[in-house]
Gaussian input, Z-matrix of N, CA and C with variables (Angstrom, degrees):
# hf/3-21g

backbone

0 1
 N
 C     1     B1
 C     2     B2     1     A1
 N     3     B3     2     A2     1     D1
 C     4     B4     3     A3     2     D2
 C     5     B5     4     A4     3     D3
 N     6     B6     5     A5     4     D4
 C     7     B7     6     A6     5     D5
 C     8     B8     7     A7     6     D6
 N     9     B9     8     A8     7     D7
 C    10    B10     9     A9     8     D8
 C    11    B11    10    A10     9     D9
 N    12    B12    11    A11    10    D10
 C    13    B13    12    A12    11    D11
 C    14    B14    13    A13    12    D12
 N    15    B15    14    A14    13    D13
 C    16    B16    15    A15    14    D14
 C    17    B17    16    A16    15    D15
 N    18    B18    17    A17    16    D16
 C    19    B19    18    A18    17    D17
 C    20    B20    19    A19    18    D18
 N    21    B21    20    A20    19    D19
 C    22    B22    21    A21    20    D20
 C    23    B23    22    A22    21    D21
 N    24    B24    23    A23    22    D22
 C    25    B25    24    A24    23    D23
 C    26    B26    25    A25    24    D24
 N    27    B27    26    A26    25    D25
 C    28    B28    27    A27    26    D26
 C    29    B29    28    A28    27    D27
 N    30    B30    29    A29    28    D28
 C    31    B31    30    A30    29    D29
 C    32    B32    31    A31    30    D30
 N    33    B33    32    A32    31    D31
 C    34    B34    33    A33    32    D32
 C    35    B35    34    A34    33    D33
 N    36    B36    35    A35    34    D34
 C    37    B37    36    A36    35    D35
 C    38    B38    37    A37    36    D36
 N    39    B39    38    A38    37    D37
 C    40    B40    39    A39    38    D38
 C    41    B41    40    A40    39    D39
 N    42    B42    41    A41    40    D40
 C    43    B43    42    A42    41    D41
 C    44    B44    43    A43    42    D42
 N    45    B45    44    A44    43    D43
 C    46    B46    45    A45    44    D44
 C    47    B47    46    A46    45    D45
 N    48    B48    47    A47    46    D46
 C    49    B49    48    A48    47    D47
 C    50    B50    49    A49    48    D48
 N    51    B51    50    A50    49    D49
 C    52    B52    51    A51    50    D50
 C    53    B53    52    A52    51    D51
 N    54    B54    53    A53    52    D52
 C    55    B55    54    A54    53    D53
 C    56    B56    55    A55    54    D54
 N    57    B57    56    A56    55    D55
 C    58    B58    57    A57    56    D56
 C    59    B59    58    A58    57    D57
 N    60    B60    59    A59    58    D58
 C    61    B61    60    A60    59    D59
 C    62    B62    61    A61    60    D60
 N    63    B63    62    A62    61    D61
 C    64    B64    63    A63    62    D62
 C    65    B65    64    A64    63    D63
 N    66    B66    65    A65    64    D64
 C    67    B67    66    A66    65    D65
 C    68    B68    67    A67    66    D66
 N    69    B69    68    A68    67    D67
 C    70    B70    69    A69    68    D68
 C    71    B71    70    A70    69    D69
 N    72    B72    71    A71    70    D70
 C    73    B73    72    A72    71    D71
 C    74    B74    73    A73    72    D72
 N    75    B75    74    A74    73    D73
 C    76    B76    75    A75    74    D74
 C    77    B77    76    A76    75    D75
 N    78    B78    77    A77    76    D76
 C    79    B79    78    A78    77    D77
 C    80    B80    79    A79    78    D78
 N    81    B81    80    A80    79    D79
 C    82    B82    81    A81    80    D80
 C    83    B83    82    A82    81    D81
 N    84    B84    83    A83    82    D82
 C    85    B85    84    A84    83    D83
 C    86    B86    85    A85    84    D84
 N    87    B87    86    A86    85    D85
 C    88    B88    87    A87    86    D86
 C    89    B89    88    A88    87    D87
 N    90    B90    89    A89    88    D88
 C    91    B91    90    A90    89    D89
 C    92    B92    91    A91    90    D90
 N    93    B93    92    A92    91    D91
 C    94    B94    93    A93    92    D92
 C    95    B95    94    A94    93    D93
 N    96    B96    95    A95    94    D94
 C    97    B97    96    A96    95    D95
 C    98    B98    97    A97    96    D96
 N    99    B99    98    A98    97    D97
 C   100   B100    99    A99    98    D98
 C   101   B101   100   A100    99    D99
 N   102   B102   101   A101   100   D100
 C   103   B103   102   A102   101   D101
 C   104   B104   103   A103   102   D102
 N   105   B105   104   A104   103   D103
 C   106   B106   105   A105   104   D104
 C   107   B107   106   A106   105   D105
 N   108   B108   107   A107   106   D106
 C   109   B109   108   A108   107   D107
 C   110   B110   109   A109   108   D108
 N   111   B111   110   A110   109   D109
 C   112   B112   111   A111   110   D110
 C   113   B113   112   A112   111   D111
 N   114   B114   113   A113   112   D112
 C   115   B115   114   A114   113   D113
 C   116   B116   115   A115   114   D114
 N   117   B117   116   A116   115   D115
 C   118   B118   117   A117   116   D116
 C   119   B119   118   A118   117   D117
 N   120   B120   119   A119   118   D118
 C   121   B121   120   A120   119   D119
 C   122   B122   121   A121   120   D120
 N   123   B123   122   A122   121   D121
 C   124   B124   123   A123   122   D122
 C   125   B125   124   A124   123   D123
 N   126   B126   125   A125   124   D124
 C   127   B127   126   A126   125   D125
 C   128   B128   127   A127   126   D126
 N   129   B129   128   A128   127   D127
 C   130   B130   129   A129   128   D128
 C   131   B131   130   A130   129   D129
 N   132   B132   131   A131   130   D130
 C   133   B133   132   A132   131   D131
 C   134   B134   133   A133   132   D132
 N   135   B135   134   A134   133   D133
 C   136   B136   135   A135   134   D134
 C   137   B137   136   A136   135   D135
 N   138   B138   137   A137   136   D136
 C   139   B139   138   A138   137   D137
 C   140   B140   139   A139   138   D138
 N   141   B141   140   A140   139   D139
 C   142   B142   141   A141   140   D140
 C   143   B143   142   A142   141   D141
 N   144   B144   143   A143   142   D142
 C   145   B145   144   A144   143   D143
 C   146   B146   145   A145   144   D144
 N   147   B147   146   A146   145   D145
 C   148   B148   147   A147   146   D146
 C   149   B149   148   A148   147   D147
 N   150   B150   149   A149   148   D148
 C   151   B151   150   A150   149   D149
 C   152   B152   151   A151   150   D150
 N   153   B153   152   A152   151   D151
 C   154   B154   153   A153   152   D152
 C   155   B155   154   A154   153   D153
 N   156   B156   155   A155   154   D154
 C   157   B157   156   A156   155   D155
 C   158   B158   157   A157   156   D156
 N   159   B159   158   A158   157   D157
 C   160   B160   159   A159   158   D158
 C   161   B161   160   A160   159   D159
 N   162   B162   161   A161   160   D160
 C   163   B163   162   A162   161   D161
 C   164   B164   163   A163   162   D162
 N   165   B165   164   A164   163   D163
 C   166   B166   165   A165   164   D164
 C   167   B167   166   A166   165   D165
 N   168   B168   167   A167   166   D166
 C   169   B169   168   A168   167   D167
 C   170   B170   169   A169   168   D168
 N   171   B171   170   A170   169   D169
 C   172   B172   171   A171   170   D170
 C   173   B173   172   A172   171   D171
 N   174   B174   173   A173   172   D172
 C   175   B175   174   A174   173   D173
 C   176   B176   175   A175   174   D174
 N   177   B177   176   A176   175   D175
 C   178   B178   177   A177   176   D176
 C   179   B179   178   A178   177   D177
 N   180   B180   179   A179   178   D178
 C   181   B181   180   A180   179   D179
 C   182   B182   181   A181   180   D180
 N   183   B183   182   A182   181   D181
 C   184   B184   183   A183   182   D182
 C   185   B185   184   A184   183   D183
 N   186   B186   185   A185   184   D184
 C   187   B187   186   A186   185   D185
 C   188   B188   187   A187   186   D186
 N   189   B189   188   A188   187   D187
 C   190   B190   189   A189   188   D188
 C   191   B191   190   A190   189   D189
 N   192   B192   191   A191   190   D190
 C   193   B193   192   A192   191   D191
 C   194   B194   193   A193   192   D192
 N   195   B195   194   A194   193   D193
 C   196   B196   195   A195   194   D194
 C   197   B197   196   A196   195   D195
 N   198   B198   197   A197   196   D196
 C   199   B199   198   A198   197   D197
 C   200   B200   199   A199   198   D198
 N   201   B201   200   A200   199   D199
 C   202   B202   201   A201   200   D200
 C   203   B203   202   A202   201   D201
 N   204   B204   203   A203   202   D202
 C   205   B205   204   A204   203   D203
 C   206   B206   205   A205   204   D204
 N   207   B207   206   A206   205   D205
 C   208   B208   207   A207   206   D206
 C   209   B209   208   A208   207   D207
 N   210   B210   209   A209   208   D208
 C   211   B211   210   A210   209   D209
 C   212   B212   211   A211   210   D210
 N   213   B213   212   A212   211   D211
 C   214   B214   213   A213   212   D212
 C   215   B215   214   A214   213   D213
 N   216   B216   215   A215   214   D214
 C   217   B217   216   A216   215   D215
 C   218   B218   217   A217   216   D216
 N   219   B219   218   A218   217   D217
 C   220   B220   219   A219   218   D218
 C   221   B221   220   A220   219   D219
 N   222   B222   221   A221   220   D220
 C   223   B223   222   A222   221   D221
 C   224   B224   223   A223   222   D222
 N   225   B225   224   A224   223   D223
 C   226   B226   225   A225   224   D224
 C   227   B227   226   A226   225   D225
 N   228   B228   227   A227   226   D226
 C   229   B229   228   A228   227   D227
 C   230   B230   229   A229   228   D228
 N   231   B231   230   A230   229   D229
 C   232   B232   231   A231   230   D230
 C   233   B233   232   A232   231   D231
 N   234   B234   233   A233   232   D232
 C   235   B235   234   A234   233   D233
 C   236   B236   235   A235   234   D234
 N   237   B237   236   A236   235   D235
 C   238   B238   237   A237   236   D236
 C   239   B239   238   A238   237   D237
 N   240   B240   239   A239   238   D238
 C   241   B241   240   A240   239   D239
 C   242   B242   241   A241   240   D240
 N   243   B243   242   A242   241   D241
 C   244   B244   243   A243   242   D242
 C   245   B245   244   A244   243   D243
 N   246   B246   245   A245   244   D244
 C   247   B247   246   A246   245   D245
 C   248   B248   247   A247   246   D246
 N   249   B249   248   A248   247   D247
 C   250   B250   249   A249   248   D248
 C   251   B251   250   A250   249   D249
 N   252   B252   251   A251   250   D250
 C   253   B253   252   A252   251   D251
 C   254   B254   253   A253   252   D252
 N   255   B255   254   A254   253   D253
 C   256   B256   255   A255   254   D254
 C   257   B257   256   A256   255   D255
 N   258   B258   257   A257   256   D256
 C   259   B259   258   A258   257   D257
 C   260   B260   259   A259   258   D258
 N   261   B261   260   A260   259   D259
 C   262   B262   261   A261   260   D260
 C   263   B263   262   A262   261   D261
 N   264   B264   263   A263   262   D262
 C   265   B265   264   A264   263   D263
 C   266   B266   265   A265   264   D264
 N   267   B267   266   A266   265   D265
 C   268   B268   267   A267   266   D266
 C   269   B269   268   A268   267   D267
 N   270   B270   269   A269   268   D268
 C   271   B271   270   A270   269   D269
 C   272   B272   271   A271   270   D270
 N   273   B273   272   A272   271   D271
 C   274   B274   273   A273   272   D272
 C   275   B275   274   A274   273   D273
 N   276   B276   275   A275   274   D274
 C   277   B277   276   A276   275   D275
 C   278   B278   277   A277   276   D276

   B1=1.3424
   B2=1.5740
   B3=1.3016
   B4=1.4140
   B5=1.5562
   B6=1.3468
   B7=1.3221
   B8=1.4877
   B9=1.2935
   B10=1.4091
   B11=1.5624
   B12=1.3800
   B13=1.4225
   B14=1.4569
   B15=1.3758
   B16=1.4830
   B17=1.5775
   B18=1.3669
   B19=1.4159
   B20=1.6399
   B21=1.3281
   B22=1.4479
   B23=1.4788
   B24=1.4265
   B25=1.3928
   B26=1.5558
   B27=1.3322
   B28=1.5489
   B29=1.5160
   B30=1.3004
   B31=1.3978
   B32=1.5707
   B33=1.2473
   B34=1.4547
   B35=1.5380
   B36=1.2432
   B37=1.5963
   B38=1.6476
   B39=1.3290
   B40=1.4452
   B41=1.4511
   B42=1.3909
   B43=1.4236
   B44=1.5079
   B45=1.3058
   B46=1.5182
   B47=1.4932
   B48=1.2778
   B49=1.5160
   B50=1.4245
   B51=1.3962
   B52=1.4218
   B53=1.5647
   B54=1.2547
   B55=1.3756
   B56=1.4810
   B57=1.3459
   B58=1.4810
   B59=1.5125
   B60=1.3304
   B61=1.4924
   B62=1.5284
   B63=1.3066
   B64=1.4866
   B65=1.6366
   B66=1.1675
   B67=1.6186
   B68=1.4233
   B69=1.3326
   B70=1.5275
   B71=1.4129
   B72=1.2535
   B73=1.4317
   B74=1.5758
   B75=1.4104
   B76=1.3468
   B77=1.5298
   B78=1.1737
   B79=1.6086
   B80=1.4618
   B81=1.2771
   B82=1.5215
   B83=1.4527
   B84=1.2896
   B85=1.4258
   B86=1.4102
   B87=1.3320
   B88=1.5404
   B89=1.5141
   B90=1.3743
   B91=1.4997
   B92=1.5404
   B93=1.3623
   B94=1.6235
   B95=1.5517
   B96=1.2835
   B97=1.4318
   B98=1.5913
   B99=1.2630
   B100=1.3564
   B101=1.4357
   B102=1.2647
   B103=1.4321
   B104=1.4380
   B105=1.2830
   B106=1.4900
   B107=1.4486
   B108=1.2049
   B109=1.5600
   B110=1.5475
   B111=1.3106
   B112=1.4109
   B113=1.5002
   B114=1.2500
   B115=1.4164
   B116=1.6133
   B117=1.2910
   B118=1.4005
   B119=1.5546
   B120=1.4532
   B121=1.4982
   B122=1.6030
   B123=1.3135
   B124=1.4387
   B125=1.6074
   B126=1.3108
   B127=1.4304
   B128=1.4477
   B129=1.3919
   B130=1.4260
   B131=1.4571
   B132=1.3718
   B133=1.3647
   B134=1.5517
   B135=1.2122
   B136=1.5234
   B137=1.5680
   B138=1.3270
   B139=1.4719
   B140=1.4931
   B141=1.3862
   B142=1.6733
   B143=1.5587
   B144=1.3494
   B145=1.4475
   B146=1.5743
   B147=1.3304
   B148=1.4456
   B149=1.5355
   B150=1.3931
   B151=1.4085
   B152=1.5097
   B153=1.3803
   B154=1.4938
   B155=1.3571
   B156=1.4122
   B157=1.3865
   B158=1.5929
   B159=1.2324
   B160=1.4663
   B161=1.5862
   B162=1.2499
   B163=1.5036
   B164=1.5318
   B165=1.3407
   B166=1.3278
   B167=1.4863
   B168=1.3717
   B169=1.4026
   B170=1.6271
   B171=1.3503
   B172=1.2621
   B173=1.4992
   B174=1.2362
   B175=1.5787
   B176=1.6072
   B177=1.2971
   B178=1.3364
   B179=1.4555
   B180=1.5069
   B181=1.3265
   B182=1.5895
   B183=1.3603
   B184=1.4318
   B185=1.4005
   B186=1.3516
   B187=1.5024
   B188=1.4575
   B189=1.3056
   B190=1.3983
   B191=1.6553
   B192=1.3362
   B193=1.4206
   B194=1.5718
   B195=1.4579
   B196=1.4741
   B197=1.5355
   B198=1.3857
   B199=1.3860
   B200=1.6004
   B201=1.3414
   B202=1.3585
   B203=1.5094
   B204=1.3751
   B205=1.4423
   B206=1.5516
   B207=1.3991
   B208=1.5377
   B209=1.5273
   B210=1.4395
   B211=1.5298
   B212=1.3263
   B213=1.2602
   B214=1.4989
   B215=1.3821
   B216=1.4371
   B217=1.5124
   B218=1.4378
   B219=1.3508
   B220=1.4319
   B221=1.5949
   B222=1.2705
   B223=1.5710
   B224=1.5207
   B225=1.3026
   B226=1.4715
   B227=1.5492
   B228=1.2328
   B229=1.5297
   B230=1.4183
   B231=1.2800
   B232=1.4507
   B233=1.5050
   B234=1.4340
   B235=1.6050
   B236=1.5837
   B237=1.3270
   B238=1.3702
   B239=1.5601
   B240=1.2883
   B241=1.4749
   B242=1.5217
   B243=1.2786
   B244=1.5927
   B245=1.4884
   B246=1.3554
   B247=1.4621
   B248=1.5134
   B249=1.3887
   B250=1.3463
   B251=1.4863
   B252=1.4115
   B253=1.5294
   B254=1.5012
   B255=1.3440
   B256=1.4434
   B257=1.6025
   B258=1.2800
   B259=1.5067
   B260=1.5410
   B261=1.3594
   B262=1.5336
   B263=1.5148
   B264=1.3962
   B265=1.4191
   B266=1.6024
   B267=1.3065
   B268=1.4206
   B269=1.3785
   B270=1.2940
   B271=1.4625
   B272=1.5145
   B273=1.2931
   B274=1.4771
   B275=1.6346
   B276=1.2516
   B277=1.5036
   B278=1.3312
   A1=106.98
   A2=108.28
   A3=119.44
   A4=116.43
   A5=120.60
   A6=110.93
   A7=118.95
   A8=119.53
   A9=124.71
   A10=112.96
   A11=117.72
   A12=114.26
   A13=108.30
   A14=117.03
   A15=118.82
   A16=111.08
   A17=115.85
   A18=115.77
   A19=118.93
   A20=112.91
   A21=119.69
   A22=113.74
   A23=114.84
   A24=119.98
   A25=110.67
   A26=118.73
   A27=123.24
   A28=110.48
   A29=111.31
   A30=118.58
   A31=107.12
   A32=113.69
   A33=116.58
   A34=114.23
   A35=116.72
   A36=117.88
   A37=105.61
   A38=113.19
   A39=119.63
   A40=108.69
   A41=112.11
   A42=116.74
   A43=112.08
   A44=120.66
   A45=122.87
   A46=111.01
   A47=110.77
   A48=115.09
   A49=113.77
   A50=114.11
   A51=122.56
   A52=113.62
   A53=123.68
   A54=128.13
   A55=111.56
   A56=114.47
   A57=121.66
   A58=111.46
   A59=118.46
   A60=129.18
   A61=110.37
   A62=114.69
   A63=119.27
   A64=107.65
   A65=118.58
   A66=119.64
   A67=107.94
   A68=113.40
   A69=114.00
   A70=116.24
   A71=123.84
   A72=124.60
   A73=110.05
   A74=115.59
   A75=120.14
   A76=113.92
   A77=115.67
   A78=118.02
   A79=111.31
   A80=118.41
   A81=123.95
   A82=106.12
   A83=120.52
   A84=120.38
   A85=115.64
   A86=113.47
   A87=119.93
   A88=112.39
   A89=115.50
   A90=118.73
   A91=106.53
   A92=113.85
   A93=114.22
   A94=104.94
   A95=123.41
   A96=122.40
   A97=113.33
   A98=123.39
   A99=130.23
   A100=118.10
   A101=120.68
   A102=129.11
   A103=112.70
   A104=118.03
   A105=128.35
   A106=116.50
   A107=116.10
   A108=121.11
   A109=113.14
   A110=116.42
   A111=115.42
   A112=116.05
   A113=118.30
   A114=120.98
   A115=107.40
   A116=115.87
   A117=119.70
   A118=117.89
   A119=105.62
   A120=116.79
   A121=107.27
   A122=119.64
   A123=121.67
   A124=106.16
   A125=118.00
   A126=113.42
   A127=117.41
   A128=113.33
   A129=119.52
   A130=116.05
   A131=121.08
   A132=122.49
   A133=112.21
   A134=112.43
   A135=121.60
   A136=111.53
   A137=119.27
   A138=127.78
   A139=99.95
   A140=102.93
   A141=109.06
   A142=104.56
   A143=117.67
   A144=124.88
   A145=101.75
   A146=116.98
   A147=126.74
   A148=104.53
   A149=115.46
   A150=119.75
   A151=112.62
   A152=116.26
   A153=118.03
   A154=112.97
   A155=123.14
   A156=130.36
   A157=101.24
   A158=123.82
   A159=122.82
   A160=107.38
   A161=117.65
   A162=124.47
   A163=111.32
   A164=114.35
   A165=118.81
   A166=115.66
   A167=116.48
   A168=121.36
   A169=107.78
   A170=123.76
   A171=125.58
   A172=113.39
   A173=119.80
   A174=123.70
   A175=107.14
   A176=125.54
   A177=117.80
   A178=120.66
   A179=117.80
   A180=120.18
   A181=113.13
   A182=116.89
   A183=114.59
   A184=116.43
   A185=120.52
   A186=119.17
   A187=113.30
   A188=117.75
   A189=119.90
   A190=114.85
   A191=114.39
   A192=117.56
   A193=114.50
   A194=114.53
   A195=119.65
   A196=106.50
   A197=110.71
   A198=113.53
   A199=107.24
   A200=112.72
   A201=121.55
   A202=104.79
   A203=117.94
   A204=126.96
   A205=106.16
   A206=107.81
   A207=114.96
   A208=107.16
   A209=106.53
   A210=112.98
   A211=113.05
   A212=117.88
   A213=128.36
   A214=107.23
   A215=116.49
   A216=119.48
   A217=119.21
   A218=117.41
   A219=117.34
   A220=115.34
   A221=114.07
   A222=116.07
   A223=107.16
   A224=117.61
   A225=115.55
   A226=110.15
   A227=116.34
   A228=120.37
   A229=115.13
   A230=116.02
   A231=124.02
   A232=113.50
   A233=108.13
   A234=116.40
   A235=103.39
   A236=122.88
   A237=123.71
   A238=113.00
   A239=119.58
   A240=117.41
   A241=114.03
   A242=107.34
   A243=106.23
   A244=116.01
   A245=116.23
   A246=122.28
   A247=108.56
   A248=118.99
   A249=124.37
   A250=116.84
   A251=114.32
   A252=122.60
   A253=108.42
   A254=118.06
   A255=120.72
   A256=118.46
   A257=107.58
   A258=112.79
   A259=114.15
   A260=110.39
   A261=113.71
   A262=113.86
   A263=117.72
   A264=121.98
   A265=105.26
   A266=115.05
   A267=126.61
   A268=118.08
   A269=116.83
   A270=123.25
   A271=110.58
   A272=111.82
   A273=115.20
   A274=103.94
   A275=113.20
   A276=121.43
   A277=120.18
   D1=122.44
   D2=179.36
   D3=-90.66
   D4=-176.70
   D5=173.33
   D6=-78.38
   D7=167.55
   D8=-171.59
   D9=-67.61
   D10=140.49
   D11=-178.38
   D12=-76.87
   D13=164.66
   D14=-170.50
   D15=-70.12
   D16=-33.93
   D17=179.04
   D18=-89.58
   D19=12.30
   D20=178.42
   D21=-64.43
   D22=132.89
   D23=-177.01
   D24=-91.75
   D25=-3.83
   D26=175.03
   D27=-74.61
   D28=138.27
   D29=-179.83
   D30=-82.79
   D31=133.88
   D32=177.61
   D33=-79.06
   D34=122.16
   D35=-173.99
   D36=-87.53
   D37=147.56
   D38=171.72
   D39=-74.46
   D40=130.02
   D41=-177.59
   D42=-114.89
   D43=4.56
   D44=-175.67
   D45=-89.22
   D46=-168.28
   D47=177.26
   D48=-65.89
   D49=149.89
   D50=-179.65
   D51=-70.99
   D52=135.66
   D53=174.93
   D54=-86.08
   D55=160.20
   D56=171.89
   D57=-54.82
   D58=-43.48
   D59=-179.54
   D60=-61.28
   D61=-43.39
   D62=179.85
   D63=-72.28
   D64=-35.48
   D65=174.55
   D66=-60.65
   D67=-51.96
   D68=179.91
   D69=-64.28
   D70=-32.28
   D71=175.88
   D72=-64.69
   D73=-48.72
   D74=178.39
   D75=-62.72
   D76=-45.75
   D77=175.66
   D78=-56.72
   D79=-45.20
   D80=-178.78
   D81=-61.41
   D82=-52.55
   D83=-176.94
   D84=-57.57
   D85=-44.36
   D86=177.99
   D87=-61.21
   D88=-39.08
   D89=179.70
   D90=-56.97
   D91=-40.68
   D92=-167.07
   D93=-86.94
   D94=-33.08
   D95=-169.48
   D96=-120.41
   D97=-6.25
   D98=-177.39
   D99=69.88
   D100=163.91
   D101=-170.66
   D102=-80.41
   D103=69.54
   D104=177.26
   D105=-134.73
   D106=162.83
   D107=178.73
   D108=44.63
   D109=70.38
   D110=-172.98
   D111=-67.96
   D112=-24.54
   D113=-177.47
   D114=-70.27
   D115=-47.75
   D116=178.47
   D117=-69.44
   D118=-26.42
   D119=178.65
   D120=-63.74
   D121=-41.75
   D122=-172.94
   D123=-73.58
   D124=-29.46
   D125=175.91
   D126=-77.92
   D127=-45.24
   D128=-179.56
   D129=-68.84
   D130=-22.33
   D131=-178.86
   D132=-84.35
   D133=-17.01
   D134=178.53
   D135=90.50
   D136=10.78
   D137=-178.79
   D138=-78.07
   D139=142.08
   D140=176.04
   D141=-102.09
   D142=60.90
   D143=-175.40
   D144=-134.17
   D145=155.65
   D146=173.20
   D147=-76.67
   D148=160.60
   D149=-176.42
   D150=-72.19
   D151=-26.04
   D152=172.64
   D153=-63.24
   D154=-44.52
   D155=-173.90
   D156=-65.58
   D157=-44.05
   D158=-173.61
   D159=-69.04
   D160=-36.92
   D161=175.51
   D162=-59.40
   D163=-53.96
   D164=179.42
   D165=-63.40
   D166=-41.83
   D167=-177.99
   D168=-63.85
   D169=-35.40
   D170=179.16
   D171=-75.45
   D172=-43.19
   D173=-179.78
   D174=-71.29
   D175=-35.09
   D176=-174.63
   D177=-103.71
   D178=-8.92
   D179=-178.35
   D180=-132.36
   D181=-35.59
   D182=-170.10
   D183=-103.76
   D184=-17.29
   D185=173.94
   D186=-42.75
   D187=141.80
   D188=-178.82
   D189=-83.94
   D190=-9.38
   D191=-178.55
   D192=-101.63
   D193=6.26
   D194=178.34
   D195=-70.47
   D196=133.78
   D197=-178.99
   D198=-101.07
   D199=124.58
   D200=-172.55
   D201=-106.62
   D202=155.32
   D203=171.39
   D204=103.77
   D205=-167.28
   D206=-176.69
   D207=-71.28
   D208=166.56
   D209=167.63
   D210=-86.76
   D211=156.32
   D212=-177.61
   D213=-79.30
   D214=158.43
   D215=169.06
   D216=-56.55
   D217=-40.42
   D218=172.68
   D219=-60.06
   D220=-33.90
   D221=177.36
   D222=-74.95
   D223=-34.67
   D224=-179.86
   D225=-69.76
   D226=-40.00
   D227=174.17
   D228=-58.81
   D229=-39.99
   D230=178.32
   D231=-62.36
   D232=-46.52
   D233=179.65
   D234=-60.44
   D235=-53.35
   D236=-175.80
   D237=-61.51
   D238=-38.21
   D239=176.90
   D240=-69.11
   D241=-35.61
   D242=177.55
   D243=-77.67
   D244=-22.89
   D245=173.51
   D246=-70.20
   D247=-43.51
   D248=174.69
   D249=-57.76
   D250=-36.19
   D251=-179.68
   D252=-78.67
   D253=-46.60
   D254=-168.85
   D255=-102.04
   D256=-17.06
   D257=-176.59
   D258=74.26
   D259=-149.25
   D260=-179.69
   D261=-96.81
   D262=21.81
   D263=-173.76
   D264=-67.59
   D265=146.09
   D266=164.23
   D267=-101.66
   D268=-40.20
   D269=-179.07
   D270=-107.52
   D271=141.83
   D272=-178.32
   D273=-121.30
   D274=128.80
   D275=177.10
   D276=-108.16

């Protein structure tokens, strides 16, 4: 993939790290309109990002209900009990 040609009609998307301003714009837009239609969200909000990038940023970093930090002892105990019961199985038949 080379650089875009001068007469290209496609908009060049920002592929670098997210800025605090972009995070603020995305958060405010989602507060008003909700987390739906990611492709149109990126266009209507004025962000120079693709819809998938906006969705992943919201889901993995900006959602207010994301729990950050260490797990509690109760959570660790639950994990250990379930591992003892189920082992390393991924699929249950």
